[in-house]
C-alpha positions in Angstrom: 132.1 83.5 77.1 133.3 86.2 74.7 132.9 85.3 71.1 135.8 85.9 68.6 135.6 89.1 66.6 136.0 87.2 63.3 133.2 84.7 63.9 131.0 84.0 60.8 127.2 84.3 60.8 126.8 80.5 60.4 129.1 79.9 63.5 127.1 82.6 65.5 123.8 81.0 64.6 125.1 77.6 65.6 126.4 78.9 68.9 122.9 80.3 69.7 121.0 77.2 68.6 118.6 76.3 71.5 119.2 72.6 71.1 122.9 73.1 71.4 122.5 75.3 74.4 120.2 72.8 76.1 122.6 69.9 75.4 125.4 71.9 76.9 123.4 72.8 80.0 122.4 69.2 80.8 125.7 67.6 79.8 127.2 65.5 82.6 129.8 68.1 83.4 127.2 70.8 83.8 124.4 68.8 85.4 125.0 70.3 88.8 124.4 73.7 87.3 121.0 72.6 86.0 120.1 71.2 89.4 121.2 74.4 91.2 119.2 76.6 88.8 116.1 74.4 89.1 116.4 74.3 92.9 116.7 78.1 93.1 113.8 78.6 90.7 111.6 76.2 92.6 112.5 77.9 95.9 111.8 81.4 94.5 108.5 80.2 93.2 107.4 78.6 96.5 108.5 81.7 98.4 106.5 83.9 96.0 103.4 81.7 96.4 103.7 81.7 100.2 104.1 85.5 100.3 101.2 86.0 98.0 99.1 83.7 100.2 100.0 85.5 103.4 99.4 88.9 101.9 96.1 88.1 100.1 93.0 90.0 101.2 91.2 88.6 104.2 87.4 88.1 104.3 86.0 88.9 107.7 82.5 89.5 106.5 81.1 86.5 108.4 81.5 85.4 112.0 80.6 82.3 114.0 78.3 84.2 116.3 76.3 87.4 116.5 77.8 90.5 118.1 77.0 91.0 121.8 78.5 90.9 125.3 77.5 87.3 126.0 77.4 85.8 122.5 80.9 84.3 122.5 80.7 80.6 121.9 83.9 78.5 121.3 81.9 75.5 120.2 80.2 77.5 117.4 83.6 78.9 116.5 85.1 75.5 116.2 82.3 74.3 113.9 82.5 77.5 111.9 86.3 77.3 111.3 86.3 73.6 110.8 85.0 74.3 107.3 87.6 77.1 106.8 90.9 75.5 107.4 92.9 77.7 105.0 91.6 80.8 106.8 92.9 79.4 110.2 96.2 78.2 108.7 96.8 81.6 107.0 96.3 83.5 110.3 98.6 81.1 112.2 101.3 81.5 109.6 100.9 85.3 109.5 101.2 85.5 113.3 104.3 83.3 113.2 105.9 85.4 110.5 105.1 88.7 112.2 106.3 87.5 115.7 109.4 85.5 114.5 112.0 88.2 114.9 110.7 89.4 118.3 110.4 85.9 119.7 113.9 85.0 118.4 115.4 88.1 120.0 113.7 87.5 123.3 114.7 83.8 123.3 118.3 84.8 122.5 118.4 87.3 125.5 117.0 84.7 127.9 118.5 81.4 126.7 121.8 82.2 125.1 122.9 85.4 127.0 121.3 84.3 130.2 120.8 80.6 130.8 123.5 79.1 128.7 126.1 81.7 129.8 125.2 81.1 133.4 123.9 84.6 134.1 121.4 83.9 136.9 120.4 87.6 137.0 119.6 87.6 133.3 121.4 90.9 132.9 121.1 91.0 129.1 117.3 90.3 129.3 116.7 93.1 131.7 119.1 95.5 129.8 117.2 95.0 126.5 113.7 95.3 128.0 113.2 99.0 126.9 114.1 98.1 123.3 112.1 94.9 123.3 109.2 96.9 124.8 109.2 99.3 121.8 109.2 96.3 119.5 106.3 94.8 121.4 104.3 98.0 120.9 104.9 98.0 117.1 104.1 94.3 117.0 100.7 94.7 118.7 99.7 97.4 116.2 100.7 95.1 113.3 98.9 92.1 114.7 95.6 93.9 114.7 92.6 94.8 117.0 92.7 91.6 119.2 96.3 92.1 120.2 95.9 95.9 120.6 93.1 95.1 123.1 95.4 92.5 124.8 98.2 95.1 124.9 95.9 97.6 126.5 94.9 95.2 129.2 98.5 94.2 129.9 99.6 97.8 130.1 98.1 98.2 133.6 99.3 94.8 134.9 102.8 95.6 136.2 102.4 92.6 138.5 102.7 90.2 135.6 104.6 92.4 133.0 107.9 94.2 133.4 107.5 97.9 133.8 109.2 98.9 130.5 106.7 96.9 128.6 103.7 98.3 130.5 104.9 101.8 129.9 105.2 101.3 126.2 101.9 99.5 125.8 100.1 102.3 127.6 100.4 104.2 124.4 97.8 101.9 122.9 95.3 103.5 125.3 95.5 106.8 123.5 97.0 106.3 120.0 95.7 103.4 117.9 96.4 103.7 114.2 93.1 104.4 112.3 91.9 102.5 109.3 91.4 104.3 106.0 88.6 106.9 106.0 87.5 105.6 102.5 86.6 102.3 104.3 84.8 104.2 107.1 82.8 106.2 104.6 81.8 103.0 102.8 80.6 101.6 106.1 78.5 104.7 106.8 76.9 104.6 103.4 75.9 101.0 103.9 74.6 101.6 107.5 72.7 104.7 106.6 71.4 103.4 103.3 72.6 106.3 101.2 75.0 106.6 98.2 76.0 110.2 99.1 76.9 111.1 102.7 76.3 114.8 101.9 72.6 114.0 102.0 73.0 113.3 105.7 75.9 115.5 106.8 76.6 119.0 105.7 80.1 118.5 106.9 82.1 115.4 107.9 85.8 115.5 109.0 88.1 113.9 106.4 90.1 112.2 109.1 89.0 110.6 112.4 89.3 112.8 115.5 89.9 109.7 117.6 90.6 106.0 116.9 90.4 102.9 119.0 91.0 99.2 118.5 87.5 98.4 117.3 86.4 101.7 115.7 87.0 105.4 115.2 85.2 108.7 115.6 84.5 111.5 113.1 83.1 115.0 113.7 80.0 115.8 111.6 77.2 118.3 111.2 73.7 117.0 110.4 72.2 118.6 107.4 68.6 118.3 108.8 69.1 120.6 111.8 72.7 121.8 111.8 73.6 119.9 115.0 77.2 118.9 115.6 77.5 115.1 116.2 80.2 112.5 116.9 80.0 109.8 114.2 81.3 106.5 115.5 82.3 103.9 112.8 83.2 100.3 113.6 86.1 98.7 111.9 84.9 96.6 108.9 84.8 92.9 109.7 85.9 93.5 113.3 83.8 90.7 114.8 85.0 88.1 112.2 88.7 89.2 112.8 88.5 89.0 116.6 86.5 85.7 116.5 89.3 84.1 114.3 92.0 85.4 116.6 90.2 84.0 119.7 89.8 80.6 117.9 93.5 80.6 117.0 94.6 81.5 120.5 92.5 78.6 121.9 94.2 76.3 119.4 97.7 77.4 120.3 97.1 77.3 124.1 
């Protein structure tokens, strides 16, 4: 409250005494205030910890199997991720959080506006397909390389996917967001065994000239003979990331 203008220093000190303030807060008449504050503080702390956990850096440096066209082994993956339960839980929670809004909207169009209201033609579902398709495109890009590949595959399957979705997802065939060039240059330094890329290339494009779900391409000129080359760089940790997604999809299906 507002203190009187003529309050004495002793009265002011008494009113600000921590013991008196604590006693006032936990008094029977104000106990519900303390409970509410404690509940809000606990909820905020848990939300902060959960958000920090989901947004913490991922380590895809290792994978359950070697790269190759025939090296996929779900049994090895199960053994590998059995000792990494937090990694699996984190990916499942992140997928759930990223897809929650899209799934809720789709369910609302189908269940509430369609089934519960007796619309056998599902008019709202069909009407909202162009907007939901744009959301699906953005969602694939956010979910990462595995789902970009899945979106690319589905974009040509109009027999199982509504046409508005297929048309939107076809953009993934040509325009996949690149990963930072600083990371690509680090990969090149490691693969080529050099600390300075200028010892290999007299020029190297600062940005990729093309990008795909598993890598991107730079234009470079070799210092040794002046030949122009296309420099392909694989996304860091791509095998570990895709292996985890495949394992999670097997668990969920």
